[in-house]
RODO-2510 file (C-alpha; in nm, 4 decimals, decimal comma):
residues 612
     n   res          X          Y          Z
     1     m    13,9979    20,5643     2,9491
     2     m    14,0865    20,2109     2,8192
     3     q    14,1957    19,8976     3,0387
     4     n    14,4226    19,6790     3,0087
     5     v    14,3489    19,4440     3,3349
     6     i    13,9487    19,2624     3,2946
     7     a    13,7799    19,3611     3,6412
     8     p    13,5738    19,0388     3,7940
     9     d    13,2274    19,1905     3,7043
    10     a    13,3390    19,2311     3,3486
    11     l    13,4595    18,8551     3,3558
    12     t    13,1345    18,7404     3,5106
    13     a    12,9419    18,9130     3,2728
    14     l    13,1527    18,7889     2,9755
    15     v    13,1136    18,4445     3,0733
    16     i    12,7273    18,4725     3,0731
    17     f    12,7448    18,5770     2,8046
    18     a    12,9512    18,3252     2,6752
    19     g    12,6633    18,0810     2,8104
    20     a    12,4392    18,2012     2,5964
    21     a    12,5576    18,1720     2,3093
    22     v    12,6797    17,8227     2,3492
    23     l    12,2851    17,7313     2,4630
    24     f    12,1522    17,9970     2,1236
    25     i    12,4457    17,7696     1,9194
    26     s    12,3173    17,4438     2,0971
    27     n    11,9937    17,5012     1,9463
    28     r    11,8694    17,2926     2,2669
    29     i    11,6683    17,5752     2,4520
    30     r    11,4016    17,8288     2,2848
    31     s    11,5554    18,1651     2,2412
    32     d    11,3332    18,3497     2,4631
    33     i    11,4481    18,1146     2,7581
    34     i    11,7392    18,1935     2,7323
    35     g    11,6648    18,5722     2,7343
    36     v    11,5057    18,4812     3,0981
    37     l    11,8236    18,2937     3,1783
    38     v    12,0161    18,5618     3,0927
    39     v    11,8328    18,8670     3,3089
    40     t    11,8470    18,5855     3,6110
    41     a    12,1991    18,5285     3,6192
    42     m    12,3014    18,8961     3,5655
    43     m    12,0302    18,9647     3,9016
    44     l    12,2102    18,6840     4,1184
    45     s    12,5396    18,7885     3,9861
    46     g    12,4958    19,1268     4,1069
    47     v    12,6449    19,2292     3,7702
    48     l    12,3235    19,4387     3,7384
    49     t    12,0791    19,5516     4,0048
    50     t    11,7346    19,3797     3,9728
    51     q    11,6046    19,7174     3,7847
    52     e    11,8610    19,7362     3,5419
    53     a    11,8184    19,3368     3,4570
    54     l    11,4780    19,4268     3,3843
    55     s    11,5163    19,7763     3,2270
    56     g    11,5210    19,5797     2,8680
    57     f    11,1384    19,4825     2,8930
    58     s    11,0587    19,8948     2,9341
    59     n    11,3519    19,9841     2,7185
    60     p    11,1874    20,2204     2,3828
    61     v    11,3998    19,9944     2,1728
    62     l    11,1734    19,6854     2,2579
    63     i    10,8420    19,8762     2,2263
    64     i    10,9144    20,0177     1,8836
    65     l    10,9988    19,6369     1,7621
    66     i    10,6358    19,5227     1,8770
    67     i    10,5115    19,8637     1,7370
    68     m    10,6203    19,7051     1,3916
    69     f    10,4923    19,3929     1,4238
    70     v    10,1480    19,6425     1,4094
    71     v    10,2315    19,8094     1,1295
    72     s    10,3509    19,4397     0,9605
    73     e    10,0309    19,3132     1,0061
    74     a     9,8429    19,6678     0,8569
    75     l    10,0526    19,6147     0,5288
    76     t     9,9255    19,2236     0,4995
    77     n     9,5803    19,3208     0,6620
    78     t     9,4802    19,6044     0,4211
    79     g     9,6812    19,4135     0,1344
    80     v     9,9051    19,7087     0,0880
    81     a    10,1781    19,4914     0,0434
    82     q     9,9930    19,2229    -0,1672
    83     r     9,9187    19,4346    -0,4213
    84     i    10,2498    19,5713    -0,4678
    85     g    10,3137    19,2331    -0,5800
    86     a    10,0403    19,2227    -0,7971
    87     l    10,1706    19,5270    -1,0104
    88     v    10,5304    19,3061    -0,9833
    89     m    10,3761    19,0551    -1,1554
    90     r    10,1413    19,3014    -1,4070
    91     i    10,4981    19,5058    -1,4802
    92     g    10,7387    19,1806    -1,4841
    93     g    10,5181    18,9898    -1,7530
    94     e    10,8013    18,6461    -1,8198
    95     s    11,0908    18,8791    -1,8559
    96     e    11,3600    18,6870    -1,5345
    97     v    11,5332    19,0366    -1,5288
    98     k    11,2468    19,2747    -1,4784
    99     l    11,1229    19,0322    -1,2528
   100     i    11,4225    18,9467    -1,0415
   101     a    11,4713    19,3511    -0,9999
   102     l    11,1266    19,4018    -0,9410
   103     l    11,0500    19,1806    -0,7242
   104     m    11,3439    19,2785    -0,4942
   105     l    11,3225    19,6195    -0,5440
   106     a    10,9194    19,6006    -0,3672
   107     a    11,0813    19,3659    -0,1043
   108     g    11,3692    19,6369    -0,0291
   109     a    11,0726    19,9304    -0,0010
   110     v    10,8177    19,7243     0,1900
   111     g    11,0688    19,5837     0,4158
   112     s    11,1497    19,8913     0,5017
   113     f    10,8828    19,9589     0,7222
   114     m    10,8804    19,5433     0,8473
   115     n    11,0077    19,2546     1,0159
   116     s    11,2187    19,1089     0,7195
   117     t    11,0769    18,7250     0,7819
   118     a    10,7478    18,8785     0,7580
   119     t    10,8355    19,0406     0,4177
   120     m    10,9708    18,7006     0,2858
   121     g    10,6716    18,5126     0,4318
   122     i    10,4037    18,8057     0,2232
   123     f    10,6816    18,7815    -0,1332
   124     i    10,7325    18,4214    -0,0931
   125     p    10,3637    18,3171    -0,2463
   126     i    10,3830    18,5766    -0,5446
   127     a    10,7395    18,4673    -0,6224
   128     i    10,6348    18,1571    -0,6731
   129     a    10,2953    18,2303    -0,8394
   130     v    10,5367    18,4420    -1,0655
   131     s    10,7838    18,1674    -1,1664
   132     q    10,5309    17,9846    -1,2716
   133     k    10,3440    18,2334    -1,4699
   134     a    10,6348    18,2752    -1,6430
   135     n    10,7861    17,9403    -1,6214
   136     l    11,0782    18,0463    -1,5087
   137     n    11,3156    17,8364    -1,2166
   138     k    11,1980    17,9645    -0,8636
   139     k    11,5312    17,8426    -0,7463
   140     r    11,6929    18,2040    -0,9463
   141     i    11,3719    18,3999    -0,8237
   142     l    11,3492    18,3188    -0,3892
   143     m    11,7047    18,3649    -0,3497
   144     p    11,7216    18,7358    -0,5142
   145     l    11,4038    18,7868    -0,3350
   146     g    11,5538    18,6661     0,0278
   147     i    11,8470    18,8992    -0,0101
   148     a    11,6617    19,1650    -0,0183
   149     a    11,4639    19,0859     0,2478
   150     l    11,7777    19,0790     0,4545
   151     t    11,8847    19,4056     0,3240
   152     s    11,5572    19,6137     0,3710
   153     g    11,6226    19,5753     0,7062
   154     m    11,9029    19,8629     0,6441
   155     m    11,7129    20,0562     0,4953
   156     t    11,5618    20,2746     0,7837
   157     l    11,5881    20,3124     1,1631
   158     v    11,2717    20,1000     1,2402
   159     a    11,3685    19,8336     1,0040
   160     s    11,5624    19,5746     1,2048
   161     n    11,6218    19,5183     1,5613
   162     q    12,0195    19,5654     1,5383
   163     n    11,9375    19,9177     1,4211
   164     l    11,7372    19,9990     1,7202
   165     i    12,0294    19,8754     1,9319
   166     a    12,2466    20,0776     1,7307
   167     s    12,0654    20,4300     1,8508
   168     q    11,9593    20,3322     2,1857
   169     t    12,3358    20,1918     2,2168
   170     l    12,4844    20,5380     2,0807
   171     i    12,2689    20,7341     2,3005
   172     q    12,3406    20,5562     2,6486
   173     a    12,7215    20,6115     2,5381
   174     g    12,6552    21,0075     2,4994
   175     f    12,6340    21,0516     2,1729
   176     d    12,3245    21,1739     1,9858
   177     n    12,0824    20,9095     1,8773
   178     l    12,0090    20,7985     1,4648
   179     d    11,8264    20,9495     1,2131
   180     f    11,4891    20,7508     1,0725
   181     f    11,6767    20,7679     0,7763
   182     s    12,0704    20,7462     0,8890
   183     f    12,0809    20,3805     0,7448
   184     t    11,9108    20,4941     0,3975
   185     p    12,2075    20,5730     0,1709
   186     i    12,3888    20,2608     0,3063
   187     g    12,1124    20,0419     0,2755
   188     l    12,0290    20,1785    -0,0671
   189     g    12,3800    20,1230    -0,1773
   190     v    12,3849    19,7299    -0,0679
   191     l    12,0868    19,7314    -0,2342
   192     a    12,1287    19,8300    -0,5488
   193     i    12,4493    19,6738    -0,5338
   194     a    12,3038    19,3256    -0,5029
   195     i    12,0158    19,3665    -0,8105
   196     l    12,2968    19,4488    -1,0387
   197     y    12,5029    19,1266    -0,8753
   198     m    12,2628    18,8429    -0,8968
   199     l    12,0993    18,9648    -1,2478
   200     i    12,5038    18,9574    -1,3621
   201     f    12,6245    18,6593    -1,1770
   202     g    12,4396    18,5684    -0,9222
   203     r    12,1408    18,3751    -1,0667
   204     g    12,3265    18,1751    -1,2579
   205     l    12,4152    17,9767    -0,9736
   206     l    12,0905    17,8571    -0,9021
   207     g    11,9874    17,6437    -1,1521
   208     k    11,9268    17,6531    -1,5021
   209     r    11,6196    17,9385    -1,6030
   210     f    11,3801    17,6739    -1,7600
   211     e    11,4132    17,4467    -1,4637
   212     v    11,1084    17,4597    -1,3855
   213     c    11,0834    17,2782    -0,9836
   214     e    10,7550    17,1503    -0,8927
   215     t    10,5423    17,2555    -0,5702
   216     g    10,3344    16,9998    -0,4980
   217     p     9,9581    17,0205    -0,5723
   218     r     9,7555    17,3498    -0,4789
   219     r     9,3846    17,3196    -0,4372
   220     t     9,1643    17,6196    -0,4938
   221     i     8,8441    17,7168    -0,4445
   222     i     8,7562    17,5872    -0,8247
   223     d     8,9706    17,2566    -0,7600
   224     l     8,7329    17,2497    -0,4567
   225     i     8,4110    17,2779    -0,6257
   226     a     8,4461    17,0333    -0,8708
   227     s     8,5393    16,8106    -0,6566
   228     y     8,2209    16,7831    -0,5353
   229     g     8,0623    16,7988    -0,8782
   230     l     7,9263    17,1656    -0,8192
   231     k     8,1640    17,3186    -1,1033
   232     d     7,8657    17,3722    -1,3105
   233     e     7,6106    17,4536    -1,0702
   234     v     7,6858    17,7642    -0,9758
   235     g     7,4998    18,0864    -1,1224
   236     r     7,4571    18,4677    -1,1273
   237     y     7,0868    18,5817    -1,0680
   238     q     6,9774    18,9853    -1,0420
   239     v     6,6505    19,0480    -0,8597
   240     m     6,4353    19,2521    -1,0630
   241     s     6,1586    19,5247    -0,9953
   242     d     5,8092    19,2923    -0,9978
   243     s     6,0718    19,0149    -0,7979
   244     p     5,8685    18,8438    -0,4889
   245     l     6,2218    18,8492    -0,3229
   246     i     6,1868    19,1897    -0,2772
   247     g     6,1206    19,3031     0,0564
   248     r     6,2388    18,9043     0,2480
   249     t     6,4474    18,7569     0,4979
   250     l     6,6811    18,4795     0,3757
   251     p     6,4292    18,2349     0,6168
   252     q     6,1678    18,3645     0,4342
   253     a     6,2762    18,3199     0,0644
   254     r     6,3325    17,9129     0,1191
   255     f     6,5695    17,8353    -0,1289
   256     r     6,6857    17,5582     0,0109
   257     r     6,3371    17,4140     0,1414
   258     g     6,0992    17,5356    -0,1264
   259     h     6,2943    17,5712    -0,4491
   260     g     6,6315    17,3105    -0,3507
   261     v     6,9188    17,5618    -0,4455
   262     l     7,1538    17,7835    -0,2184
   263     l     7,1969    18,1352    -0,1721
   264     v     7,5879    18,1357    -0,1765
   265     g     7,7134    18,5217    -0,1789
   266     i     7,4581    18,8265    -0,2648
   267     d     7,5895    19,1469    -0,4053
   268     k     7,4306    19,4504    -0,3625
   269     k     7,2473    19,7170    -0,4838
   270     l     7,3342    20,0274    -0,2122
   271     p     7,2788    20,3814    -0,3021
   272     k     7,6622    20,4670    -0,3151
   273     g     7,7683    20,1755    -0,5710
   274     r     7,7621    19,8021    -0,4678
   275     l     7,8579    19,5785    -0,2050
   276     i     7,9653    19,2210    -0,2046
   277     s     7,9113    19,0103     0,1119
   278     k     7,7896    18,7427     0,3223
   279     i     7,4542    18,5729     0,3572
   280     t     7,2985    18,6496     0,7422
   281     p     6,9460    18,5616     0,8883
   282     e     6,8865    18,9544     0,8272
   283     t     6,9801    19,0232     0,4744
   284     i     6,6925    19,1724     0,3016
   285     f     6,6353    19,1234    -0,0534
   286     g     6,5960    19,4505    -0,3098
   287     e     6,5215    19,5762    -0,6489
   288     g     6,8909    19,5209    -0,8473
   289     d     7,0977    19,3216    -0,5589
   290     i     7,2821    19,0152    -0,7624
   291     l     7,2167    18,6395    -0,6104
   292     i     7,4426    18,4053    -0,6679
   293     i     7,3290    18,0224    -0,6279
   294     a     7,4256    17,6976    -0,6740
   295     g     7,1946    17,3920    -0,7877
   296     k     7,1440    17,2039    -1,0623
   297     s     7,0881    17,4406    -1,3641
   298     e     6,7126    17,3138    -1,4079
   299     k     6,6340    17,3971    -1,0068
   300     r     6,7875    17,7096    -1,0688
   301     e     6,6579    17,7919    -1,4060
   302     h     6,2799    17,7269    -1,2453
   303     f     6,3706    17,9425    -0,9499
   304     g     6,4641    18,1986    -1,1635
   305     e     6,1511    18,2216    -1,3368
   306     s     5,9499    18,1986    -1,0259
   307     q     6,0983    18,4683    -0,8599
   308     n     6,1422    18,6823    -1,1661
   309     l     6,5264    18,6954    -1,1564
   310     k     6,7357    18,8031    -1,4438
   311     s     6,9816    18,5514    -1,5822
   312     l     7,3784    18,7144    -1,5657
   313     p     7,6969    18,5827    -1,7504
   314     p     7,9406    18,4016    -1,5309
   315     l     8,2050    18,6711    -1,3401
   316     s     8,4846    18,8418    -1,4630
   317     t     8,7955    18,7628    -1,3238
   318     r     8,8118    19,1028    -1,2110
   319     n     8,4654    19,0903    -1,0163
   320     r     8,5669    18,7241    -0,9471
   321     k     8,8834    18,7862    -0,7125
   322     a     8,6424    19,0579    -0,5492
   323     f     8,3661    18,8360    -0,4403
   324     l     8,6478    18,6259    -0,3318
   325     q     8,7579    18,8437    -0,1361
   326     e     8,4074    18,8179     0,0772
   327     i     8,3028    18,4953     0,0000
   328     g     8,4811    18,1272     0,0507
   329     l     8,4876    17,7826     0,0832
   330     a     8,6358    17,5142     0,3014
   331     e     8,6663    17,1372     0,3330
   332     i     8,5852    17,0210     0,6520
   333     l     8,5989    16,6607     0,8230
   334     i     8,3640    16,5280     1,1400
   335     a     8,5595    16,3897     1,4281
   336     p     8,5025    16,0583     1,5666
   337     d     8,4182    16,1847     1,8572
   338     s     8,1804    16,4595     1,7664
   339     r     7,7807    16,4641     1,9036
   340     y     7,6710    16,5737     1,5879
   341     v     7,7831    16,1985     1,4337
   342     g     7,4320    16,0177     1,3944
   343     q     7,2121    16,3919     1,3459
   344     t     7,1108    16,5925     1,0244
   345     l     7,2182    16,9138     0,9149
   346     e     6,8672    17,0401     0,9984
   347     e     6,8897    16,8654     1,3403
   348     i     7,2289    17,0234     1,3929
   349     g     7,1129    17,3359     1,2866
   350     f     7,4168    17,4010     1,0963
   351     r     7,3798    17,7296     0,9269
   352     n     7,2561    17,9447     1,2230
   353     l     7,5414    17,7666     1,4570
   354     y     7,8598    17,8267     1,2287
   355     k     7,7211    18,1032     0,9711
   356     v     7,8164    17,8641     0,6759
   357     t     7,6336    17,6994     0,3899
   358     v     7,6831    17,3189     0,3675
   359     l     7,7278    17,2712    -0,0373
   360     g     7,8273    16,9168    -0,0514
   361     v     7,8606    16,5913     0,2236
   362     r     8,1288    16,3249     0,0934
   363     q     8,0200    16,0012     0,2385
   364     r     8,2965    15,7297     0,2022
   365     g     8,3558    15,8492    -0,1260
   366     t     8,0069    15,9365    -0,2431
   367     v     7,9464    16,2949    -0,3047
   368     s     7,5827    16,4099    -0,1914
   369     t     7,4680    16,7753    -0,2869
   370     g     7,1351    16,9300    -0,3744
   371     d     6,9049    16,8055    -0,0428
   372     i     7,1159    16,6985     0,1942
   373     a     6,9859    16,8883     0,4943
   374     k     6,8225    16,5602     0,5917
   375     t     7,1611    16,3731     0,5236
   376     k     7,2421    16,1878     0,8578
   377     l     7,6316    16,2304     0,9332
   378     h     8,0024    15,9854     1,0068
   379     h     8,2362    16,0179     1,1805
   380     g     8,5087    16,1058     0,9194
   381     d     8,2138    16,2443     0,6349
   382     a     8,3537    16,5640     0,4671
   383     l     8,1651    16,8596     0,4156
   384     l     8,1990    17,1362     0,1556
   385     v     8,0751    17,4735     0,3195
   386     c     8,0574    17,7761     0,1664
   387     g     8,0321    18,1355     0,3968
   388     g     8,2474    18,4775     0,4705
   389     w     8,5690    18,4379     0,5114
   390     d     8,5546    18,5377     0,8968
   391     d     8,3162    18,2825     0,9647
   392     i     8,5368    17,9780     0,7665
   393     q     8,8331    18,1592     0,9687
   394     q     8,6432    18,0468     1,2582
   395     l     8,5568    17,6905     1,2086
   396     k     8,9252    17,6637     1,2509
   397     q     8,8457    17,7097     1,6345
   398     e     8,6648    17,4387     1,6520
   399     r     8,8503    17,1168     1,7770
   400     v     8,5772    16,8951     1,9398
   401     h     8,3782    16,8288     1,6318
   402     f     8,5241    16,8562     1,3511
   403     v     8,9052    16,9968     1,2171
   404     v     8,9119    17,2125     0,9024
   405     l     9,0196    17,0088     0,6240
   406     t     9,1067    17,2137     0,3298
   407     l     9,1349    17,5803     0,3289
   408     p     9,1913    17,6781    -0,0587
   409     e     9,4999    17,9058    -0,2139
   410     e     9,2573    18,1650    -0,2465
   411     s     9,2430    18,2092     0,1569
   412     c     9,5662    18,3459     0,1789
   413     e     9,5320    18,6307    -0,0851
   414     v     9,2049    18,7822     0,1778
   415     f     9,2520    19,1014     0,2795
   416     p     9,0036    19,1606     0,5589
   417     a     9,0642    19,5003     0,6059
   418     r     9,1716    19,6034     0,2161
   419     r     8,8796    19,8938     0,2056
   420     r     9,1022    20,0456     0,4787
   421     a     9,4070    20,0782     0,2442
   422     p     9,4195    20,4595     0,1718
   423     w     9,4178    20,5208     0,5800
   424     a     9,7116    20,2808     0,6408
   425     l     9,9561    20,4613     0,4156
   426     s     9,7961    20,7832     0,4968
   427     i     9,9216    20,6945     0,8867
   428     l    10,2429    20,5145     0,7512
   429     t    10,3478    20,8440     0,5452
   430     a    10,2508    21,0468     0,8882
   431     m    10,4729    20,8097     1,0976
   432     v    10,7671    20,8748     0,8498
   433     t    10,7658    21,2105     0,7909
   434     f    10,7231    21,3083     1,1842
   435     m    10,9708    21,0764     1,2385
   436     a    11,2306    21,2043     0,9402
   437     l    11,1565    21,5399     1,0647
   438     d    11,1985    21,4592     1,4746
   439     v    10,9545    21,6746     1,5799
   440     l    10,8631    21,4129     1,8912
   441     p    11,0714    21,0628     2,0432
   442     t    11,0397    20,7625     1,8006
   443     v    10,9136    20,5542     1,9972
   444     t    10,5919    20,8501     2,0652
   445     i    10,6137    20,8495     1,6884
   446     a    10,5751    20,4885     1,6788
   447     l    10,2771    20,4611     1,9395
   448     m    10,0870    20,7138     1,8019
   449     a    10,0858    20,5210     1,4203
   450     a     9,9673    20,1877     1,5998
   451     l     9,7201    20,3996     1,8004
   452     a     9,6025    20,5300     1,4694
   453     l     9,6210    20,1906     1,2893
   454     v     9,3947    20,0255     1,5504
   455     m     9,1201    20,3172     1,5396
   456     t     9,1120    20,3186     1,2125
   457     r     9,0438    19,9435     1,2294
   458     c     9,3508    19,8766     0,9712
   459     v     9,4248    19,5769     1,2608
   460     d     9,2226    19,3916     1,4628
   461     i     9,3677    19,4194     1,8544
   462     i     9,3086    19,0575     1,8758
   463     t     9,4297    18,9701     1,5863
   464     i     9,7395    19,2064     1,6604
   465     y     9,8606    18,9707     1,9925
   466     r     9,8324    18,6338     1,7537
   467     k    10,0666    18,8209     1,5395
   468     i    10,3266    18,9790     1,7768
   469     s    10,6592    18,7382     1,7548
   470     w    10,6698    18,7263     2,1717
   471     p    10,9216    18,4785     2,1810
   472     t    11,1491    18,7359     1,9721
   473     v    10,9730    19,0335     2,2348
   474     v    11,0987    18,8619     2,5456
   475     l    11,4770    18,7310     2,3817
   476     v    11,5438    19,0985     2,2696
   477     a    11,4517    19,2167     2,6381
   478     g    11,6292    18,9568     2,7971
   479     m    11,9723    19,0457     2,6094
   480     l    11,9328    19,4376     2,5963
   481     p    12,0527    19,4490     2,9519
   482     v    12,3715    19,2619     2,8431
   483     a    12,4969    19,5906     2,6664
   484     t    12,4340    19,7883     2,9650
   485     a    12,6447    19,5280     3,1706
   486     l    12,9205    19,5038     2,9019
   487     t    12,9500    19,8830     2,9258
   488     k    12,9144    19,9419     3,3001
   489     t    13,1618    19,6311     3,4159
   490     g    13,3891    19,8017     3,1612
   491     a    13,3970    19,4600     2,9447
   492     s    13,3589    19,6367     2,6106
   493     d    13,6240    19,8643     2,7120
   494     f    13,8768    19,5759     2,7961
   495     i    13,8353    19,4204     2,4652
   496     a    13,8060    19,7779     2,2154
   497     g    14,1417    19,8001     2,4049
   498     q    14,2839    19,4919     2,3146
   499     w    14,1230    19,5335     2,0093
   500     v    14,3466    19,8643     1,9454
   501     d    14,6173    19,7720     2,0993
   502     l    14,6496    19,4827     1,8479
   503     l    14,5219    19,6437     1,5089
   504     g    14,5681    20,0528     1,5807
   505     q    14,7622    20,0993     1,3629
   506     l    14,5326    20,0444     1,0956
   507     s    14,3423    20,3648     0,9154
   508     p    13,9668    20,3884     1,0000
   509     l    13,8424    20,2793     0,6915
   510     n    14,0039    19,9288     0,7267
   511     m    13,9111    19,9282     1,0731
   512     l    13,5662    19,9135     0,9619
   513     g    13,6276    19,6436     0,7276
   514     v    13,8072    19,4436     0,9611
   515     l    13,5095    19,5565     1,1815
   516     f    13,1785    19,4211     0,8923
   517     f    13,3664    19,0724     0,8824
   518     l    13,3757    19,0110     1,2814
   519     t    12,9845    19,0808     1,3225
   520     a    12,9139    18,8897     0,9896
   521     s    13,0884    18,6057     1,1023
   522     i    12,9592    18,5997     1,4706
   523     g    12,5762    18,6686     1,3193
   524     w    12,6434    18,3022     1,1082
   525     f    12,6374    18,1586     1,4749
   526     l    12,3784    18,3818     1,7071
   527     p    12,0633    18,5777     1,7091
   528     s    12,0636    18,9385     1,5359
   529     t    11,9622    19,0910     1,9270
   530     a    12,2741    18,8530     2,0602
   531     t    12,4886    18,9757     1,7842
   532     a    12,4460    19,3504     1,8035
   533     v    12,3835    19,4113     2,1968
   534     l    12,7972    19,2046     2,2542
   535     v    12,9867    19,4033     1,9219
   536     l    12,7733    19,7474     1,9274
   537     p    12,9528    19,8375     2,2605
   538     i    13,2978    19,7408     2,1452
   539     a    13,2695    19,9064     1,8188
   540     i    13,1571    20,2595     1,9913
   541     e    13,4800    20,2208     2,2098
   542     v    13,6620    20,1499     1,9425
   543     a    13,5623    20,4096     1,7551
   544     v    13,6105    20,6613     2,0890
   545     e    14,0115    20,5645     2,0985
   546     l    14,0102    20,6227     1,7452
   547     g    13,8905    20,9608     1,7623
   548     v    13,6498    20,8806     1,4809
   549     s    13,2703    20,9149     1,4664
   550     p    13,1312    20,6083     1,6805
   551     h    12,7974    20,6391     1,4510
   552     a    12,9889    20,4987     1,1567
   553     f    13,1182    20,2029     1,3629
   554     a    12,7717    20,1252     1,5250
   555     m    12,6073    20,1423     1,1799
   556     t    12,8621    19,9529     0,9921
   557     a    12,8209    19,6296     1,2831
   558     a    12,4244    19,7173     1,2498
   559     i    12,4446    19,6863     0,8856
   560     a    12,7423    19,3350     0,8933
   561     i    12,4065    19,1893     1,1086
   562     a    12,1589    19,2601     0,8213
   563     c    12,4366    19,0964     0,5856
   564     a    12,3190    18,7739     0,6564
   565     f    12,3625    18,6289     0,3450
   566     v    12,5933    18,3104     0,3781
   567     s    12,4379    18,0865     0,6625
   568     p    12,0720    17,9253     0,6046
   569     i    12,0592    17,9029     0,9892
   570     s    12,2032    18,2858     1,0607
   571     s    11,8468    18,4444     0,9554
   572     p    11,4574    18,3074     0,9884
   573     t    11,3818    18,4761     0,6765
   574     n    11,7272    18,2719     0,4732
   575     l    11,4994    17,9018     0,6702
   576     l    11,1806    18,0344     0,4916
   577     t    11,3800    18,1129     0,1885
   578     m    11,6013    17,7243     0,1833
   579     e    11,2625    17,5941     0,2777
   580     a    11,0448    17,7808    -0,0078
   581     g    11,2629    17,6831    -0,2762
   582     g    11,4804    17,3762    -0,1757
   583     y    11,8210    17,4727    -0,1635
   584     a    12,1243    17,3482    -0,0097
   585     p    12,3398    17,4924     0,2506
   586     i    12,6257    17,5468     0,0137
   587     d    12,3932    17,7124    -0,2087
   588     f    12,4268    18,0164     0,0547
   589     i    12,7360    17,9927     0,0189
   590     k    12,8331    18,0430    -0,3321
   591     v    12,5548    18,3125    -0,3919
   592     g    12,6327    18,4978    -0,0059
   593     f    12,9924    18,5024     0,0215
   594     p    13,0766    18,7001    -0,2807
   595     l    12,7956    18,9165    -0,2136
   596     l    12,8886    19,0117     0,1606
   597     c    13,2032    19,0680     0,0464
   598     i    13,0888    19,3419    -0,2006
   599     a    12,8623    19,4151     0,0802
   600     s    13,1427    19,5523     0,3579
   601     v    13,3289    19,7223     0,0530
   602     v    13,0246    19,9316    -0,0510
   603     t    12,8812    19,9781     0,3007
   604     v    13,3038    20,1336     0,4211
   605     l    13,2732    20,3162     0,1081
   606     l    12,9984    20,4606     0,1808
   607     m    13,0810    20,5244     0,5773
   608     g    13,4122    20,6875     0,4824
   609     l    13,2156    20,9200     0,2311
   610     i    12,9831    21,0029     0,4983
   611     y    13,1198    21,0139     0,8359
   612     l    13,5050    20,9851     0,8056
***
């Protein structure tokens, strides 16, 4: 029954939320702190019991949100998402129309199981590489990509926070939950119309086609090697059957000390194929192994002859990419307070200590390579090091003796668990299938999928804890009880009653349109979670009063939150887009507002067709 007079507790709940909204808009306090403040205020005011106020931390929505970070990391760690991007580049070629359409489709598909911001983070370097390769204006590429990443939040139940909150709010109101693919027809419709809009009209608002924007210098491994004069000083050599290296370990081979060359990588011959790997002191050389050796050409040739090695041609493009998945480079800088100052690499035992090989030293602008083991180090010296990517990443943890000065562009394209991509795809497929069949609760299936991804080593458990956005988790946990407070105190009932009294003469379709724009407008200023917990209980109450499907109203509100096309500050995805593309706020308005209007029409019509 709708209330015409607001109760004191309901007014208190609305005041607490309004205070949180002001803090969100002012942007002076971290969002997770605001979430904790809301929980505290709800308990102190007596609006919610302690158990109710803290219920957000055990809510299935929060558990699924955390698990989606695990899924996102698995897709990145195994290279699945990046391989989709590479496929886009191969198929799209230099056609702007094809590239925009394919990038938007790829982002929409990948984002169905990932946070939209993470999706954008993966595809931004791909889109920039595509625009540079095709000599296209990146502004005409990145904005469509950002729109697709936002739209991906409408694709499945787990694609965004607001979708999960919508399903949970429906359950709390006594209605059936939303299925895994409930949002999919509307999401596909909005994505399809967004692609057509950007191809026909939107991209023309973002500048000329060939007005390429520079992204600044991008240092690659080749650049680093060239800066130390080593570009032509790396060769490949195969161990022959009569080589004295066979059966020896790295220390026994005495590459640097005995021959003045460096071993930087090995392509080992195994019974079931080949394996590119980093060098360790335990590495034992065998017949058929291919060694990557750095050094002056005459020393390499002398070493090859003395060890009965066969010189091979340079790596092909495909093999070079495979090699760079395992072996990388970095430039590090000796810190002023380092105890390594005044010591030599030999005295430090740098290779044994950090598991990387120093290829060159830059001292006061002068580069030294070759026999540098006895070179004394000074603060400010730069070292070019080579080794496995995992060991290079570990160097970043060192803050006392040196800092990592340069990581090459290729470090962003390393997929530590790429060989487990089939496992990740299989687990993801099983997760989607079981969720679609509704054989178990969604949170149970999600937990099983996360456990499987960890057990199959598609993700590293330590990495997961670093990758989870804990501020987002705390914010969601803190804001979820607001929906409980609005329902418990009758605040959502009161607001819904006022809404129906004012607009009750409108048809259900028109009411959905009003709900869409009201929700989208609130979302310009508040985070998606805050907007969802405010609007969803009210939307469901309005649907009940009108005697129409509450699912239609809940889903419309959730989709409106995802349509954050107009304001650059309404979503982290938009902020990433603006920074990478160099857009002004007016670009989002002139491209996003017409699309928002079109998306509202598509959403309302599909909702009417499916639910009303």
